[in-house]
C-alpha positions in Angstrom: -43.5 -45.8 105.5 -46.5 -47.6 104.1 -47.8 -47.4 100.5 -51.2 -48.7 99.3 -51.6 -50.3 95.9 -55.1 -50.2 94.5 -56.5 -52.1 91.6 -57.3 -55.7 90.8 -59.6 -58.1 89.0 -57.3 -58.8 86.0 -53.6 -59.5 85.5 -53.5 -56.2 83.5 -54.2 -54.3 86.7 -52.3 -56.5 89.2 -49.0 -57.5 87.5 -47.8 -53.9 86.8 -48.8 -52.9 90.4 -46.7 -55.8 91.7 -43.7 -54.6 89.6 -44.1 -51.1 91.1 -44.5 -52.5 94.6 -41.2 -54.4 94.3 -39.5 -51.2 93.5 -41.1 -49.4 96.4 -39.9 -52.2 98.7 -36.4 -51.7 97.3 -36.6 -48.2 98.7 -37.2 -49.6 102.1 -40.9 -49.1 102.4 -43.9 -51.4 103.3 -46.6 -52.1 100.7 -50.1 -53.3 101.2 -52.5 -54.2 98.3 -56.3 -53.7 98.4 -58.3 -56.1 96.3 -61.0 -58.8 96.2 -61.3 -62.4 96.9 -62.3 -63.4 93.4 -59.8 -61.3 91.4 -56.4 -62.6 90.3 -54.9 -60.5 93.0 -56.0 -63.1 95.6 -53.4 -65.4 94.1 -50.8 -63.2 92.6 -50.3 -60.7 95.4 -49.5 -63.2 98.2 -47.5 -65.2 95.7 -45.3 -62.1 95.2 -44.8 -61.8 98.9 -47.1 -58.8 99.6 -50.0 -58.4 102.0 -53.5 -58.2 100.5 -56.4 -56.5 102.4 -59.7 -57.8 100.9 -62.8 -55.8 100.2 -66.2 -56.6 98.7 -66.9 -54.4 95.7 -68.3 -54.9 92.2 -68.6 -53.0 89.0 -71.5 -50.8 87.9 -71.3 -50.5 84.1 -73.4 -53.0 82.2 -75.4 -54.3 85.2 -79.1 -54.3 86.0 -80.7 -51.7 88.3 -80.7 -54.0 91.4 -77.0 -55.0 90.8 -76.0 -51.4 90.4 -77.7 -50.4 93.6 -75.9 -53.2 95.4 -72.6 -52.2 93.9 -73.1 -48.6 94.9 -73.9 -49.5 98.5 -70.8 -51.6 98.7 -68.7 -48.8 97.2 -69.9 -46.5 100.0 -69.5 -49.0 102.8 -66.1 -50.2 101.6 -64.9 -46.6 101.2 -65.9 -45.9 104.8 -64.0 -49.0 105.8 -60.9 -47.9 103.9 -61.0 -44.5 105.5 -60.9 -46.2 108.9 -58.0 -48.4 107.8 -56.2 -45.3 106.5 -56.5 -43.7 109.9 -54.6 -46.7 111.3 -52.2 -47.2 108.4 -51.3 -43.6 107.8 -50.2 -44.4 104.2 -47.6 -42.1 102.6 -49.3 -42.3 99.2 -51.7 -44.5 97.2 -50.9 -46.0 93.8 -53.9 -46.9 91.5 -54.1 -49.0 88.4 -57.8 -48.0 88.0 -60.8 -50.3 87.6 -63.7 -50.7 90.0 -61.6 -52.5 92.6 -59.6 -49.3 93.0 -62.7 -47.3 93.9 -62.8 -47.5 97.7 -59.0 -47.0 98.4 -58.9 -44.2 95.8 -61.9 -42.4 97.3 -60.5 -42.9 100.8 -57.2 -41.3 99.6 -59.0 -38.3 98.2 -61.1 -37.8 101.3 -58.2 -38.3 103.7 -55.9 -36.0 101.7 -53.4 -38.8 100.9 -51.4 -38.2 97.7 -52.8 -40.2 94.8 -50.7 -41.4 91.9 -52.5 -43.2 89.1 -51.1 -45.2 86.2 -53.2 -45.1 83.0 -51.6 -47.4 80.4 -54.4 -47.0 77.8 -54.6 -44.2 75.2 -58.0 -43.2 76.7 -58.4 -43.5 80.5 -60.8 -45.9 82.0 -64.0 -44.8 83.9 -62.4 -44.5 87.4 -59.4 -42.5 86.2 -61.5 -40.2 84.2 -63.8 -39.4 87.2 -60.9 -38.6 89.5 -58.5 -37.0 87.0 -58.7 -33.5 88.4 -57.7 -34.6 91.9 -54.7 -36.9 91.2 -51.2 -35.7 92.2 -49.5 -37.4 89.3 -50.8 -39.5 86.3 -48.3 -41.9 84.8 -49.3 -42.5 81.1 -48.1 -44.5 78.1 -49.3 -42.2 75.2 -48.8 -38.5 74.7 -52.4 -38.1 73.7 -53.5 -39.2 77.2 -52.2 -36.0 78.7 -55.3 -34.0 77.8 -57.4 -36.0 80.2 -55.4 -34.8 83.2 -54.5 -31.4 84.6 -51.6 -29.7 82.9 -48.2 -30.4 84.6 -49.3 -33.5 86.4 -48.6 -36.2 83.8 -45.4 -38.1 82.9 -45.0 -40.7 80.1 -43.5 -43.6 82.0 -45.1 -46.4 80.1 -46.4 -49.6 81.6 -44.0 -52.0 83.5 -43.0 -54.8 81.3 -40.8 -57.9 82.0 -37.2 -57.0 81.4 -36.7 -59.9 79.0 -38.8 -58.1 76.4 -36.3 -55.2 76.3 -33.3 -57.4 75.7 -34.4 -59.7 72.8 -31.7 -60.1 70.2 -32.2 -58.1 67.0 -33.8 -60.1 64.3 -33.7 -59.5 60.5 -36.4 -61.3 58.6 -34.9 -64.2 56.6 -36.2 -66.4 53.9 -38.9 -67.8 56.2 -41.3 -65.3 57.8 -42.3 -66.3 61.3 -45.7 -65.1 62.5 -46.8 -65.2 66.1 -50.5 -65.2 66.7 -51.9 -64.7 70.2 -55.3 -63.7 71.5 -54.0 -63.6 75.1 -54.0 -66.4 77.6 -57.6 -67.4 77.0 -57.2 -67.2 73.2 -59.4 -65.3 70.7 -62.1 -67.0 68.6 -61.7 -64.3 65.9 -58.0 -64.7 65.6 -58.2 -68.5 65.8 -60.8 -68.7 63.1 -59.0 -66.3 60.8 -55.8 -68.2 61.1 -57.5 -71.5 60.4 -59.2 -70.1 57.3 -55.9 -68.8 56.0 -54.0 -72.1 56.1 -55.3 -73.3 52.8 -54.3 -70.0 51.2 -50.8 -70.1 52.6 -50.4 -73.7 51.5 -51.5 -73.0 48.0 -49.4 -69.8 47.7 -46.3 -71.9 48.7 -44.2 -69.0 50.2 -42.1 -69.7 53.2 -44.0 -68.8 56.3 -43.9 -70.3 59.8 -46.6 -69.9 62.5 -46.4 -69.9 66.3 -50.0 -69.8 67.5 -51.3 -69.6 71.1 -55.0 -70.7 70.8 -56.2 -70.8 74.4 -57.6 -74.1 75.7 -61.1 -74.1 74.3 -60.1 -74.4 70.6 -56.7 -76.0 71.0 -57.4 -79.6 70.1 -59.3 -79.0 66.9 -56.9 -76.3 65.7 -53.8 -78.4 66.6 -55.3 -81.3 64.6 -56.2 -79.2 61.6 -52.8 -77.4 61.6 -51.0 -80.7 61.5 -53.1 -81.8 58.6 -52.3 -78.5 56.7 -48.6 -79.4 56.4 -47.5 -75.9 57.2 -44.4 -75.0 59.3 -44.8 -74.1 62.9 -46.5 -75.0 66.2 -49.9 -74.6 67.8 -50.1 -74.4 71.6 -52.9 -73.8 74.1 -50.6 -71.5 76.1 -47.1 -70.2 75.7 -45.2 -70.2 79.0 -42.2 -68.3 77.7 -43.7 -65.4 75.7 -40.4 -63.4 75.4 -38.9 -66.5 73.7 -41.8 -66.6 71.2 -41.4 -62.9 70.6 -37.7 -63.4 69.9 -38.6 -65.9 67.1 -41.3 -63.7 65.5 -40.9 -61.4 62.5 -44.5 -60.3 62.9 -47.0 -60.5 65.7 -50.8 -60.7 65.3 -52.7 -59.9 68.5 -55.2 -57.9 70.4 -54.3 -54.4 71.6 -54.7 -54.3 75.4 -52.3 -52.1 77.3 -50.1 -55.1 78.3 -49.9 -56.4 74.7 -48.9 -53.1 73.1 -46.4 -52.4 75.8 -44.7 -55.7 75.2 -44.7 -55.0 71.4 -42.9 -51.7 72.0 -40.4 -53.2 74.5 -39.5 -55.9 72.0 -39.6 -53.6 69.0 -41.9 -55.9 67.0 -44.0 -55.0 64.0 -47.6 -56.1 64.5 -51.1 -56.5 63.1 -53.6 -55.4 65.8 -57.2 -56.6 66.0 -58.8 -54.7 69.0 -61.2 -56.6 71.2 -64.5 -54.9 70.2 -66.1 -55.2 73.7 -63.3 -53.7 75.7 -64.4 -51.0 78.2 -64.6 -47.6 76.6 -63.2 -49.1 73.4 -59.7 -48.6 74.8 -58.2 -51.4 72.7 -59.2 -49.6 69.5 -57.6 -46.3 70.8 -54.4 -48.1 71.7 -54.2 -49.7 68.2 -54.9 -46.4 66.5 -52.0 -44.8 68.4 -49.7 -47.6 67.2 -51.0 -47.3 63.7 -50.4 -43.5 63.7 -46.9 -44.1 64.9 -46.2 -46.5 62.0 -45.7 -49.4 64.4 -48.7 -51.5 63.4 -51.4 -52.3 61.0 -55.0 -52.2 62.3 -58.1 -54.3 61.4 -61.4 -54.2 63.2 -62.6 -57.5 64.6 -65.5 -57.9 62.3 -63.3 -57.6 59.2 -60.5 -59.9 60.4 -60.8 -62.9 58.1 -58.6 -65.6 56.7 -58.5 -63.8 53.4 -57.3 -60.5 55.0 -54.8 -62.3 57.2 -53.3 -64.0 54.2 -53.2 -60.9 52.1 -51.6 -58.7 54.7 -49.0 -61.3 55.6 -48.3 -61.9 51.9 -47.8 -58.2 51.4 -45.4 -57.8 54.3 -43.5 -60.9 53.3 -42.6 -59.0 50.1 -41.9 -55.7 51.9 -39.2 -56.3 54.4 -38.3 -52.6 54.5 -41.8 -51.9 55.9 -41.4 -54.7 58.5 -38.1 -53.0 59.6 -39.6 -49.6 59.8 -42.6 -50.8 61.8 -40.2 -52.5 64.2 -38.2 -49.3 64.6 -41.4 -47.3 65.2 -42.6 -49.7 67.8 -39.3 -49.5 69.7 -39.6 -45.7 69.9 -42.8 -46.2 71.9 -40.9 -48.3 74.5 -40.4 -47.1 78.1 -37.8 -49.1 80.0 -37.6 -48.6 83.8 -41.4 -47.8 84.2 -41.8 -49.6 87.5 -38.7 -47.9 89.0 -39.8 -44.5 87.8 -43.3 -45.0 89.2 -41.8 -45.9 92.6 -39.7 -42.8 92.6 -42.7 -40.6 91.8 -44.6 -42.2 94.7 -41.7 -41.3 97.0 -41.5 -37.8 95.6 -45.2 -37.2 96.3 -44.8 -38.6 99.8 -41.8 -36.2 100.3 -39.4 -39.2 100.8 -36.0 -40.0 99.3 -36.2 -41.5 95.8 -33.0 -43.5 96.1 -31.6 -45.8 98.7 -28.8 -44.1 100.7 
C-alpha cells in the first residue's frame, strides 16, 4: 500500500515526516512525499531515499493582495492536480505535518475520503491544522492542552520524532563548573548572541566557574569568536554544531528558542532550559510551547525583548547556586519526553488504513 506524506518548507516539517516514513517503510509499505522545489524537502527527501512529487504552492498569511490571490489560485489548481494523482495512487492514508505546503494533499485527502492523520507538535495548532481539525481521523500531539483543538477521542499524545541519541544521553550531575549551551538554531539568533556577548564581562568579573558552548550561526560567528577569546572565559564558540546530542550531553543548562523540535529535544534529553521564544513565530506558537514547559517546571521563560546580558547573567548565577532546582527542572523535562513517536505514528497510519500495525 502507498502512504502520502504532506508538509515541507522547513526542517521542522520535513525531518519528523521522514522519521515516520521510515517506520511506515519498515511495515512494508511505499511512501511518497508531496512538497516544493524550494523547500528543504527537495534535498532531504531524496537524500533519505524517498520519492518527492513536487507542487507549486505558496503561503497566504502576511502577503499582499496580489500575492494572496496568486497563492489561492495555486492552492485550487494544485488541489485539483492532487485529486487526480490520488485517483492513480489510491493512497491508504495521508500523514500531514501542517504548513501551507500540506494544503493541496490534505484537501485532496478530505475530498477523496482518504484517512487523514495530522501531527501537531506545538501547544497551539498552526493555521492549516486548525482549519481542518474537525475532519481529521487522528491528531498526534505533544501537549495535553492541544487536545481541545480537535474532536474528542481523536487525539493521542505521541510527541514529535526526535533522534534516538537524545533519549540515551548519560545522566549528568552539575559539578563545580556549570556548562551552559546557547543555541538559536542552525541560523543563530541575534538576540541570544547579543545577550551572551553582553554577559561575558559580568561572568568574568563575578569569577564563578562557568563554561559556554555557543552556536552562533554564520553571520555573527567571526566577531563573537574573536570577542569570546578575548574574554578569557572557558568554552567554545562555533558557527554550527554538527553533533548536537554530544553538546547536550555536556550541558547542565540550555538556553534556546522554543520551536517544537527544540523543546522535544530538551524533553528527550531531560535538560533544564531557559527558553526565549522567537517573537515572530506563526500564531506565537513558540511562546505557547515555552509556557507549557514553564508550567511543567521544566524551564524558565523570558520574552525576546527582555533577554539581555544582565538577565542572562543573573539567571545563570541564580541557577549556579541552586543545583536542586536544576535537577528538578531536568526531571520535569524528562516527564515530557515521548520515545518511539515515529513508530507509534506509523502504527496509527496503518490502523486508519485498516492494515496490520506490525510486520508478520
